[in-house]
KEKOL-818646 format. One line per field, with one value per residue (C-alpha): residue number from 1; residue in one letter; y, z, x. Coordinates in Angstrom, 1 decimal, m for minus. Each point is the difference from the previous one (the first is absolute). Example, Ala and Ser with C-alpha at 12.3 -4.5 7.8 and 13.67 -1.06 7.14 Angstrom:
# KEKOL-818646
k	1, 2
r	A, S
y	m4.5, 3.4
z	7.8, m0.7
x	12.3, 1.4
//
This chain:
# KEKOL-818646
k	1, 2, 3, 4, 5, 6, 7, 8, 9, 10, 11, 12, 13, 14, 15, 16, 17, 18, 19, 20, 21, 22, 23, 24, 25, 26, 27, 28, 29, 30, 31, 32, 33, 34, 35, 36, 37, 38, 39, 40, 41, 42, 43, 44, 45, 46, 47, 48, 49, 50, 51, 52, 53, 54, 55, 56, 57, 58, 59, 60, 61, 62, 63, 64, 65, 66, 67, 68, 69, 70, 71, 72, 73, 74, 75, 76, 77, 78, 79, 80, 81, 82, 83, 84, 85, 86, 87, 88, 89, 90, 91, 92, 93, 94, 95, 96, 97, 98, 99, 100, 101, 102, 103, 104, 105, 106, 107, 108, 109, 110, 111, 112, 113, 114, 115, 116, 117, 118, 119, 120, 121, 122, 123, 124, 125, 126, 127, 128, 129, 130, 131, 132, 133, 134, 135, 136, 137, 138, 139, 140, 141, 142, 143, 144, 145, 146, 147, 148, 149, 150, 151, 152, 153, 154, 155, 156, 157, 158, 159, 160, 161, 162, 163, 164, 165, 166, 167, 168, 169, 170, 171, 172, 173, 174, 175, 176, 177, 178, 179, 180, 181, 182, 183, 184, 185, 186, 187, 188, 189, 190, 191, 192, 193, 194, 195, 196, 197, 198, 199, 200, 201, 202, 203, 204, 205, 206, 207, 208, 209, 210, 211, 212, 213, 214, 215, 216, 217, 218, 219, 220, 221, 222, 223, 224, 225, 226, 227, 228, 229, 230, 231, 232, 233, 234, 235, 236, 237, 238, 239, 240, 241, 242, 243, 244, 245, 246, 247, 248, 249, 250, 251, 252, 253, 254, 255, 256, 257, 258, 259, 260, 261, 262, 263, 264, 265, 266, 267, 268, 269, 270, 271, 272, 273, 274, 275, 276, 277, 278, 279, 280, 281, 282, 283, 284, 285, 286, 287, 288, 289, 290, 291, 292, 293, 294, 295, 296
r	M, P, K, K, G, L, I, L, F, L, A, A, G, I, F, W, G, L, P, Y, F, F, I, A, L, A, L, E, S, F, S, T, P, S, I, V, F, G, R, T, L, I, G, A, L, V, L, V, P, Y, A, A, A, T, G, V, L, K, P, A, L, K, A, W, P, Y, V, L, L, F, A, V, L, E, M, V, G, P, W, Y, L, I, T, E, A, E, K, S, I, S, S, G, L, A, G, L, L, I, S, T, V, P, F, F, A, V, A, I, L, A, I, F, L, K, D, R, K, A, L, R, P, R, P, L, A, G, M, I, I, G, F, I, G, V, A, T, L, V, G, I, D, S, L, A, G, H, I, Q, P, I, W, V, L, A, V, V, G, A, A, L, G, Y, S, I, A, P, V, M, A, S, I, K, L, K, D, V, P, T, A, G, V, I, G, L, S, M, A, I, V, A, V, L, Y, A, P, F, S, V, P, L, L, P, A, E, L, S, T, A, T, N, T, A, V, I, A, L, I, V, L, G, V, V, C, S, A, L, A, F, V, I, F, F, A, L, I, K, I, I, G, P, A, K, A, S, L, I, T, Y, V, N, T, A, V, A, L, L, L, G, T, I, F, L, D, E, P, V, T, P, G, L, L, V, G, I, P, L, I, T, I, G, L, Y, L, A, G, G, K, D, R, P, A, K, N, L, G, A
y	m24.4, m0.8, m1.7, 3.1, 2.0, m2.6, 0.0, 3.9, m0.1, m2.2, 1.9, 3.4, m1.5, m1.3, 3.0, 2.4, m2.2, 0.5, 3.8, m0.1, m2.4, 2.0, 3.3, m1.4, m0.9, 3.4, 1.9, m1.4, 2.5, 2.5, 2.7, m0.2, 2.8, m1.8, m3.3, 1.5, 2.1, m3.0, m2.5, 2.5, 1.2, m3.6, m0.8, 3.0, m0.8, m3.5, 1.1, 3.5, m0.9, m3.0, 2.1, 2.6, m2.6, m1.7, 3.3, m0.4, 2.9, 2.7, m1.3, 0.1, 3.6, 1.1, m1.4, 1.4, 1.5, m3.5, m1.5, 2.5, m0.9, m3.7, 0.6, 1.9, m2.5, m3.1, 1.0, 3.5, m0.5, m3.8, m0.8, 2.7, m1.2, m3.7, 0.5, 2.4, m2.3, m2.9, 1.7, m0.7, m3.0, m3.3, m0.6, m2.8, 2.2, 2.7, m2.6, m1.2, 3.5, 0.6, m2.8, 2.5, 1.2, m2.2, 1.4, 3.6, m1.1, m1.4, 3.3, 2.1, m2.0, 0.2, 3.7, 1.9, m2.3, m1.1, m3.7, m1.9, m3.3, 1.5, 0.7, m3.7, m1.6, m2.2, 2.6, 2.4, m2.7, m0.7, 3.6, 0.3, m3.2, 1.0, 3.3, m1.7, m2.1, 3.0, 1.8, m3.1, m0.6, 3.8, m0.1, m3.1, 0.8, 3.6, m0.9, m2.6, 2.6, m1.8, 2.9, 3.7, 0.7, 3.0, m2.0, m2.6, 3.0, 1.1, m3.4, 0.0, 3.4, m1.4, m2.8, 2.7, 1.5, m3.5, m0.6, 3.4, 0.1, m3.2, 0.9, 3.5, m1.4, m2.6, 2.9, 2.9, m1.8, m3.1, 0.9, 1.1, m2.8, m1.3, 0.4, 3.7, 0.7, m1.9, 1.4, 3.6, m0.5, m1.3, 2.9, 2.5, m1.5, m0.1, 3.7, 0.8, m1.9, 1.1, 3.2, m2.1, m2.9, 1.2, 1.9, m3.1, m2.6, 0.6, m0.7, m2.9, m1.7, 0.4, m2.2, m2.1, m3.8, m2.1, m1.5, 3.4, 1.0, m3.2, 0.4, 3.5, m1.4, m2.8, 2.5, 2.1, m2.7, m2.9, 1.5, 3.3, m0.1, m3.7, m0.3, 2.9, m1.2, m3.4, 1.6, 2.2, m2.9, m1.8, 2.9, m0.2, m3.6, m0.1, 3.6, 2.1, m1.3, m3.7, 0.9, 1.6, m3.4, m0.8, 1.2, m3.7, m0.9, 3.2, m0.6, m3.6, 0.9, 3.0, m2.0, m3.0, 2.0, 2.1, m3.0, m2.2, 2.5, 3.0, m2.0, 2.2, m1.2, m1.3, 2.0, m0.7, 2.7, m1.7, m3.4, 1.5, 2.6, m2.2, m2.5, 2.8, 2.0, m3.2, m0.7, 3.6, m0.2, m3.2, 1.5, 3.3, m1.7, m2.7, 0.1, m0.2, m3.1, 0.7, 0.0, m3.2, 0.4, m0.9, 0.4, m2.9
z	62.4, 2.7, m1.0, 0.4, m2.0, m2.8, m0.1, 0.0, m2.8, m2.2, 0.6, m0.7, m3.2, m1.3, 0.9, m1.6, m3.1, m0.7, m0.5, m3.5, m1.2, 1.5, m1.2, m3.5, 0.5, 1.5, m2.8, m2.3, 1.6, 2.2, m0.5, 1.9, 2.5, 0.6, 0.7, 2.5, 1.7, 0.0, 1.6, 2.7, 0.8, 0.4, 2.1, 2.2, 0.5, 1.3, 2.2, 1.3, 2.0, 1.4, 0.9, 1.7, 1.9, 1.3, 0.9, m2.5, m2.3, 2.5, 0.1, m3.8, m0.1, 2.4, m2.4, m3.1, m1.7, m0.3, m0.9, m2.7, m1.2, 0.0, m1.9, m2.7, m0.3, 0.2, m1.7, m1.5, m2.5, m0.5, m0.4, m2.6, m1.9, 0.1, m1.0, m2.9, m1.2, m0.2, m2.9, m2.0, 1.6, 1.3, 3.6, 0.2, m1.1, 2.5, 2.8, m1.1, m0.1, 3.5, 1.1, m0.2, 3.4, 1.9, m2.1, 0.9, 3.6, 0.1, m1.5, 2.5, 3.0, m1.3, m1.1, 2.4, 3.0, m0.1, 0.4, m0.7, m0.4, m3.2, m1.3, 0.1, m3.2, m0.3, 0.3, m2.2, m2.7, 0.2, m0.5, m3.1, m1.5, 0.6, m1.6, m3.0, m0.3, m0.1, m2.5, m2.2, 0.1, m0.9, m2.7, m1.8, 0.1, m0.9, m3.2, m0.8, 0.5, 2.8, 2.6, 0.3, 2.3, 1.6, 1.7, 1.2, 1.7, 1.5, 1.7, 1.2, 1.4, 2.0, 1.2, 1.2, 2.1, 1.3, 1.2, 1.8, 1.7, 2.3, 1.1, 1.0, 1.7, 2.0, 1.3, 0.4, 0.5, 1.9, 3.1, m1.9, m0.4, m3.6, m0.5, 0.9, m2.4, m2.9, 0.6, 0.2, m2.9, m2.2, 1.1, m0.9, m3.4, m0.7, 0.8, m2.2, m2.9, 0.4, m2.1, m2.9, 0.4, 1.2, m3.2, m2.0, 2.1, m0.8, m3.7, 0.7, 2.4, m2.4, m2.6, 2.3, m0.3, 3.1, m0.5, 0.3, 3.0, 1.9, m1.0, 1.6, 3.2, 0.2, m0.5, 2.9, 2.5, m0.8, m1.8, 2.0, 3.5, 0.8, m1.8, 1.8, 3.4, m0.7, m1.4, 3.0, 2.3, m2.1, 0.2, 3.8, m0.1, m2.6, m0.8, m3.1, m2.2, 0.3, m0.2, m3.4, m1.3, m0.2, m3.6, m0.7, 0.6, m1.4, m3.4, m0.3, 0.8, m2.4, m2.9, 0.6, 0.1, m3.1, m2.1, 0.9, 0.3, m2.1, m2.8, 0.5, m2.2, 1.3, m1.9, m0.8, 2.5, 2.8, m0.7, 0.3, 2.8, 2.4, 0.8, 0.6, 2.2, 1.9, 0.6, 1.1, 2.5, 1.4, 0.5, 1.4, 2.5, 1.1, 2.5, m0.7, 1.4, 3.0, m0.8, 1.1, 2.6, m1.9, 3.0, 2.1
x	m6.4, m2.5, m3.2, m2.1, 2.3, m0.1, m3.8, 0.0, 2.7, m2.0, m3.2, 1.5, 1.7, m3.3, m2.1, 2.6, 0.3, m3.7, m0.2, 1.7, m2.8, m2.8, 1.5, m0.1, m3.8, m0.9, 1.7, m2.7, m2.5, 2.0, 2.7, 3.2, m0.9, m3.4, 1.7, 2.4, m2.7, m2.4, 2.3, 1.3, m3.5, m1.3, 3.2, m0.6, m3.6, 1.1, 2.9, m0.7, m3.2, 1.8, 3.1, m2.2, m2.1, 3.3, 1.6, 3.0, m1.0, 1.1, 3.7, 0.0, m1.5, 2.8, 2.6, m1.7, 3.1, 1.5, m3.4, m0.3, 3.6, m0.9, m3.1, 1.8, 2.9, m2.3, m3.2, m0.3, 2.9, 0.3, m3.7, m0.3, 3.1, m0.9, m3.6, 0.9, 2.8, m2.4, m1.8, 3.2, 1.7, m1.3, m1.1, 2.6, 2.8, m1.1, 0.1, 3.4, 1.5, m1.2, 2.2, 2.9, m1.1, 2.5, 2.8, m0.9, m0.4, 3.5, 1.3, m2.0, 1.3, 3.6, 0.1, m2.2, m0.2, 3.6, m1.0, 3.2, m1.9, m1.5, 3.5, 1.0, 0.9, m3.2, m2.7, 2.0, 0.5, m3.8, m0.8, 2.4, m1.3, m3.6, 0.4, 1.9, m3.2, m2.2, 2.2, 0.2, m3.8, m0.7, 2.7, m1.1, m3.8, 0.6, 2.0, m2.8, m2.6, m1.8, 0.3, 0.6, 2.9, m1.6, m2.6, 2.5, 1.9, m3.3, m0.6, 3.7, m0.6, m2.9, 2.2, 2.4, m2.8, m1.1, 3.6, 0.3, m3.4, 0.3, 3.5, m1.0, m3.2, 2.0, 2.1, m2.4, m3.3, 1.1, m2.0, m3.1, m2.7, m0.2, m3.8, 0.3, 3.0, m1.7, m3.5, 1.2, 2.4, m2.9, m2.3, 2.8, 0.4, m3.7, m0.3, 3.0, m1.4, m3.7, 0.2, 1.4, m2.4, m3.4, m0.9, 0.7, m1.7, m3.7, 0.7, 2.4, m2.4, m3.0, 1.9, 2.1, m0.1, m0.7, 3.4, 1.7, m2.1, 0.9, 3.6, 0.0, m1.6, 2.6, 2.8, m1.3, m0.8, 2.4, 2.9, 0.2, m1.5, 0.5, 3.4, 1.5, m1.0, 1.6, 3.1, 0.5, m0.3, 2.5, 2.5, m0.2, 1.0, 2.7, 0.9, m0.6, 2.8, m1.0, m3.7, 0.7, 0.8, m3.7, 0.6, 1.0, m3.6, m1.5, 1.8, m1.1, m3.7, 0.0, 1.6, m2.3, m3.2, 1.0, 1.0, m3.0, m2.9, 1.1, 1.8, 3.1, 3.0, 3.2, 2.5, 3.7, 1.0, m1.9, 1.5, 3.5, m0.7, m2.0, 2.9, 2.4, m2.4, m0.8, 3.6, 0.5, m2.8, 1.3, 3.4, m1.2, m2.2, 2.4, 2.8, 3.8, 1.6, 2.2, 3.6, 1.9, 2.7, 3.2, 2.2, 1.5
//
């Protein structure tokens, strides 16, 4: 990976490991629709004026059907599911479950795009081991009463959206500037969520803590606008499949912040599931060794 790609990879991983922590803080004062509306409105207010001033908004508007599809797959569904799930599961677990994105990416490349590289033994083994890790984690912690499986499935559903959206964007929106795509996407999501959020916001803001308000601002500026711009730049360098491996960093950041600052417990399921998921991620993102020439 080139040096620029490595820097972008680490930055995207850190910035997208932060949302789970800040979502937990924002939930202290805001509802799920208000959090999604707030972070997308703030993100749009940052990116749309810039996109308009630099002339990159017009190409995004011309490609609006695919921008809308990207917004639905990447934000409308996943951000609601993750935020709502964090009312019942820890932020660290949410971050860990999102690490299934590379497994879905491998499956999408193999099944729908007929990418034979994704069918090689190593990435397939990684996908299988990773899902066994998730299933083991869910099974152990469900039996122990630590989690409710429905919310685990909700986050895995968000991970599925996260895996489809970048692949679609890299094909259908590859010639559309990033700032235009992300700015317009966030504006669309904010409009869609406004009817559900705006009626609630006056009461929520009147009692909101400073911590929750700051968390919402960070979600909009850092974890949404800035993180997406960095991630799209990373995709252009290393491709969507490898870029999805930022979940290595995402998971570490989410678990660390949740354990240290939110006193989230390390459950038996996490102790068993984390190693399996980590091995799966490593295999899914690695390369098969070339076969040796056994002939004379």
